[in-house]
C-alpha positions in Angstrom: -72.7 87.6 6.9 -75.8 85.4 8.2 -75.3 83.3 11.5 -74.7 80.0 10.9 -77.7 78.8 13.1 -77.3 75.1 12.1 -73.9 75.3 13.3 -74.6 76.7 16.6 -77.6 74.1 17.1 -75.4 71.1 16.1 -72.5 72.1 18.3 -74.9 72.3 21.4 -76.5 69.3 20.5 -72.9 67.3 20.2 -71.7 68.6 23.2 -74.7 67.6 25.0 -74.9 64.2 23.6 -71.0 63.5 24.6 -71.7 64.0 28.0 -74.7 61.6 28.2 -73.4 59.1 25.9 -69.8 58.9 27.7 -68.0 56.9 24.9 -64.6 57.4 24.1 -65.4 58.8 20.4 -68.6 59.4 18.6 -70.2 59.7 15.1 -72.6 62.2 13.8 -75.0 60.1 11.6 -77.9 60.6 9.6 -81.2 58.4 9.5 -81.5 57.0 5.9 -84.5 54.5 6.6 -87.2 56.2 4.2 -89.9 55.6 7.0 -87.5 56.8 10.1 -86.3 54.5 12.9 -87.0 53.5 16.4 -85.1 54.3 19.2 -85.3 51.6 21.8 -84.5 51.6 25.8 -82.4 48.6 25.3 -80.4 46.8 22.4 -83.5 44.5 21.7 -86.6 44.9 19.6 -88.8 43.8 22.6 -87.4 46.9 24.4 -89.7 50.2 25.0 -89.7 52.8 22.2 -87.9 55.9 23.4 -88.3 58.1 20.6 -89.3 57.9 16.9 -86.7 59.5 14.7 -87.9 60.7 11.2 -86.0 60.3 7.9 -82.9 62.4 7.4 -82.5 63.2 11.3 -79.0 63.5 12.7 -78.1 61.6 15.7 -74.8 61.0 17.6 -73.8 57.3 17.9 -71.1 55.4 19.9 -69.0 53.1 18.3 -69.6 50.3 20.5 -71.8 47.6 19.4 -74.6 45.7 21.4 -75.3 42.6 19.5 -76.1 41.8 15.9 -79.4 42.5 14.4 -80.5 42.1 10.6 -83.3 44.4 9.0 -84.6 44.1 5.6 -81.8 41.6 4.8 -79.5 44.4 5.9 -76.8 42.7 8.7 -75.8 45.5 11.4 -75.4 46.1 14.9 -77.4 47.8 17.9 -75.4 51.1 19.1 -76.0 53.7 21.7 -77.3 56.7 20.2 -78.8 60.3 21.6 -81.3 62.1 19.4 -82.9 65.5 20.9 -81.5 64.7 24.4 -82.9 61.1 24.4 -80.4 58.3 24.8 -81.3 55.0 23.7 -80.2 52.1 21.1 -80.5 51.9 17.5 -79.8 49.6 14.2 -77.1 51.1 12.5 -78.0 49.5 8.9 -79.7 52.9 8.1 -77.4 55.1 9.8 -75.0 57.3 7.4 -71.7 58.4 9.2 -71.4 62.2 8.4 -68.5 63.2 10.6 -66.4 62.0 13.8 -65.7 63.4 16.9 -61.9 63.9 16.4 -62.7 66.1 13.0 -65.8 68.1 14.7 -63.4 70.7 16.7 -61.4 71.1 13.4 -64.7 71.5 11.3 -65.7 74.2 13.8 -62.3 76.0 13.7 -62.6 76.0 10.0 -65.9 77.6 9.8 -64.8 80.3 12.3 -61.5 81.1 10.1 -63.7 81.3 7.1 -66.2 84.1 8.8 -63.1 85.9 10.1 -61.3 85.9 6.6 -64.7 86.9 4.5 -65.8 89.5 7.2 -64.9 92.4 4.9 -66.8 90.8 2.1 -70.3 91.6 1.2 -71.6 88.1 1.0 -74.0 85.7 2.4 -73.5 82.0 3.1 -76.1 79.5 3.6 -75.1 76.5 5.2 -78.0 73.9 5.3 -76.0 71.1 6.5 -72.5 70.4 8.1 -72.2 66.9 6.8 -69.5 67.2 3.9 -69.3 71.0 3.3 -66.2 72.1 1.9 -64.5 75.3 2.8 -61.7 77.2 1.1 -59.9 78.9 3.7 -56.3 79.0 2.4 -55.3 80.4 -0.9 -51.8 80.3 -1.3 -49.9 77.7 -3.7 -47.2 77.0 -1.4 -46.8 73.4 -0.4 -45.3 74.4 2.8 -48.8 75.9 4.2 -51.1 73.5 2.5 -52.4 70.3 3.6 -52.6 67.4 1.3 -54.0 63.8 2.1 -54.7 61.0 0.2 -57.5 58.1 0.2 -59.2 55.6 -2.2 -62.7 55.0 -2.6 -63.5 51.6 -0.8 -66.2 49.4 0.3 -66.1 47.7 3.6 -62.9 49.7 4.8 -62.3 48.8 8.2 -59.4 51.0 9.1 -59.4 54.1 11.4 -62.2 56.5 9.9 -60.9 59.4 12.1 -58.1 59.3 9.3 -60.7 60.9 6.7 -61.1 64.6 6.9 -64.3 65.6 5.5 -63.3 69.2 6.0 -60.7 69.2 3.1 -61.6 69.8 -0.5 -61.7 66.6 -2.2 -60.6 66.0 -5.7 -61.1 62.8 -7.9 -58.4 61.6 -10.2 -60.1 59.7 -13.2 -58.1 57.9 -16.0 -58.0 59.7 -19.4 -61.2 59.5 -21.5 -60.8 57.5 -24.7 -59.0 59.2 -27.4 -57.3 61.6 -25.0 -54.3 61.6 -23.0 -54.8 63.6 -19.7 -55.9 62.3 -16.5 -59.7 63.8 -15.7 -59.7 65.8 -12.1 -63.1 66.7 -10.6 -64.1 68.2 -7.3 -66.0 65.7 -5.3 -68.1 65.4 -2.4 -66.5 62.5 -0.1 -69.0 60.3 1.9 -68.8 57.7 4.8 -71.2 55.1 5.5 -71.5 52.2 7.7 -71.3 49.2 5.3 -74.7 47.4 4.8 -72.8 44.3 3.6 -70.5 43.3 6.2 -67.6 40.7 5.4 -66.0 40.7 9.1 -66.6 41.7 12.6 -64.9 44.7 12.7 -66.6 47.9 12.3 -66.8 48.5 8.5 -67.5 51.5 6.2 -68.2 52.4 2.4 -66.4 55.3 1.5 -67.6 56.9 -2.0 -68.1 60.2 -3.8 -71.2 61.9 -5.3 -69.8 60.9 -8.7 -71.0 57.7 -10.4 -67.7 56.8 -11.9 -65.1 55.5 -9.6 -62.0 57.4 -9.1 -58.3 56.1 -9.0 -57.6 58.0 -6.1 -58.6 61.2 -4.1 -56.6 64.1 -3.0 -57.9 66.2 -0.2 -56.5 69.7 0.3 -57.4 72.6 2.4 -57.1 74.8 -0.6 -59.0 75.0 -3.9 -56.9 73.0 -6.6 -56.8 75.0 -10.1 -57.9 71.9 -11.9 -58.3 74.1 -15.3 -54.8 74.7 -15.6 -53.6 71.1 -14.9 -52.9 68.9 -17.9 -51.4 65.8 -16.3 -50.4 62.9 -18.8 -52.3 59.7 -17.8 -49.7 57.4 -16.8 -51.9 54.2 -16.8 -51.3 53.1 -20.3 -47.8 53.3 -19.8 -47.3 51.6 -16.2 -49.8 48.8 -17.9 -47.3 48.2 -20.6 -43.8 48.5 -18.5 -45.1 47.2 -15.2 -45.3 48.8 -11.9 -42.5 47.5 -10.2 -38.5 48.5 -10.9 -36.0 45.7 -10.7 -32.7 46.3 -9.3 -30.8 47.7 -12.4 -33.7 49.2 -14.2 -34.9 52.8 -14.4 -38.1 54.8 -14.8 -38.5 57.7 -16.7 -41.0 60.0 -14.8 -40.9 63.3 -17.0 -40.2 64.4 -20.7 -36.3 64.7 -21.2 -35.7 62.4 -18.6 -35.3 65.2 -15.9 -36.9 63.0 -13.2 -36.7 59.3 -12.8 -36.7 56.2 -10.4 -34.1 53.6 -10.5 -33.4 50.6 -8.2 -30.6 49.1 -6.9 -29.4 45.7 -5.2 -29.5 42.1 -6.6 -31.7 39.5 -7.5 -31.1 35.9 -6.3 -34.1 34.1 -7.9 -36.5 34.9 -10.8 -40.3 34.9 -10.6 -43.0 37.2 -10.1 -41.8 37.6 -6.3 -38.1 37.2 -6.6 -35.7 37.2 -3.6 -34.1 40.3 -3.2 -30.9 41.9 -1.4 -30.0 45.5 -0.4 -32.9 46.8 -2.7 -33.1 50.4 -2.8 -35.0 52.8 -4.8 -33.7 55.8 -5.8 -35.5 59.1 -7.2 -33.0 61.4 -8.9 -33.1 64.7 -11.5 -32.1 68.0 -11.8 -33.5 70.8 -9.5 -32.5 74.4 -10.1 -29.5 73.4 -12.1 -28.1 71.0 -9.7 -28.5 67.3 -9.4 -30.6 66.0 -6.6 -30.8 62.1 -5.4 -33.3 60.8 -2.6 -33.5 57.1 -1.6 -37.2 56.8 -1.3 -37.1 53.4 -0.1 -36.1 54.5 3.3 -39.1 56.5 3.6 -41.3 53.9 2.7 -43.0 52.1 5.9 -43.6 48.9 4.1 -42.4 47.8 0.6 -44.8 45.0 -0.4 -45.0 41.2 0.2 -42.4 41.0 -2.6 -40.0 43.5 -1.1 -40.7 45.9 -4.0 -43.2 48.8 -3.8 -45.1 49.5 -6.9 -45.7 52.7 -8.9 -49.7 53.3 -8.5 -49.4 56.9 -10.1 -47.5 59.8 -10.8 -48.0 63.3 -12.3 -47.6 67.0 -11.2 -50.5 68.2 -9.6 -48.7 70.8 -7.6 -47.6 72.8 -10.8 -43.7 73.2 -9.8 -42.4 70.8 -12.5 -41.7 68.2 -10.1 -43.9 64.9 -10.2 -46.1 63.6 -7.5 -45.7 59.8 -6.9 -48.2 57.4 -5.2 -46.7 54.0 -4.3 -48.7 50.8 -3.5 -47.1 48.3 -1.3 -49.3 44.9 -2.0 -50.0 42.3 0.7 -52.4 39.5 0.8 -54.0 41.0 3.8 -53.8 45.0 2.5 -52.8 47.6 0.3 -50.4 50.1 1.5 -50.5 53.6 -0.2 -48.0 56.2 0.1 -48.1 59.6 -1.4 -44.7 61.7 -2.0 -45.1 65.5 -2.7 -42.8 67.4 -4.3 -41.2 70.6 -2.7 -39.0 73.2 -5.0 -37.5 74.7 -1.8 -33.9 74.5 -2.1 -33.3 73.6 1.7 -35.9 70.9 1.4 -35.9 67.1 0.0 -37.1 67.2 -3.6 -39.7 64.5 -2.7 -41.2 64.1 0.9 -43.7 61.5 2.3 -46.8 63.4 2.7 -49.6 61.1 3.2 -50.5 57.1 3.9 -53.4 55.2 3.4 -54.0 51.5 4.0 -56.9 49.2 2.8 -57.0 46.2 5.1 -59.2 43.2 4.5 -61.7 43.2 6.9 -61.7 39.4 7.6 
């Protein structure tokens, strides 16, 4: 197997960069300005030029800002960077984030694991860039040994970007095409870029994929997902018709033959789109291995939304065990809080377990 020369080069660059930048965390970024960019000695256009950084070059960037700047009608900030052992300041409006410090060690570990696992195979792997390269390292279908993560595409995302792991294999879930009933699932590449159109004062990012179509949500795994064998009925139309909230005394059927369902308990003291609730509980129930199972999902939800009732965002069986996965969204004026519940068919575990959370905050 060929040596991953770029990986070795970047590792040495990253270690040196961290030592000189002395910031708590760092971003690996790519220069997107077609004519390249200038690195300056201080955070001002009047300062001396330290280096000219060509288009598509990679630089290491501190998250701290050193004043605002507008270039070509793009609003951004000065940031401290390193390029080929030179330290200076650059405008972030033309810097695309490729990786973050908290994920880099994991990325190197993943590449080493891949090389060890495939040492017996007569293959050559050519790695031209480390940015968003996805690697299959676990092939077992067991959910106990598989990492699952949930995100949504977002513009002006101002949360913790360290929560997004580009080393996972990401799959976009899309609504059924016209005249069909199954969700479309595609393997995608996920990108993070500093937002060029800022709406607040926080550090903001755009999260998107290589597809032109916008997905409903994205699932990341540390193994490949057999999308050819998945035929998941798209619940979008049903949710639009029935509504996404389950009021006390109501039931929502999740599978055929009523095998699994959601029901709500409690009482309503006032009517309207956001009624007053008392003792609201959301129960998942069904039959597993011939035995009845019941789980109070409401206790696992960190937040239940502004009205005290989480909404069903999506459901379907993408693990292939006959038990539906469920994504809830808790809606607030200032944020949307998504929660993924993943099925586990093991007798000794709950039938559903909270697996991942994803929060989209307003940036102002």
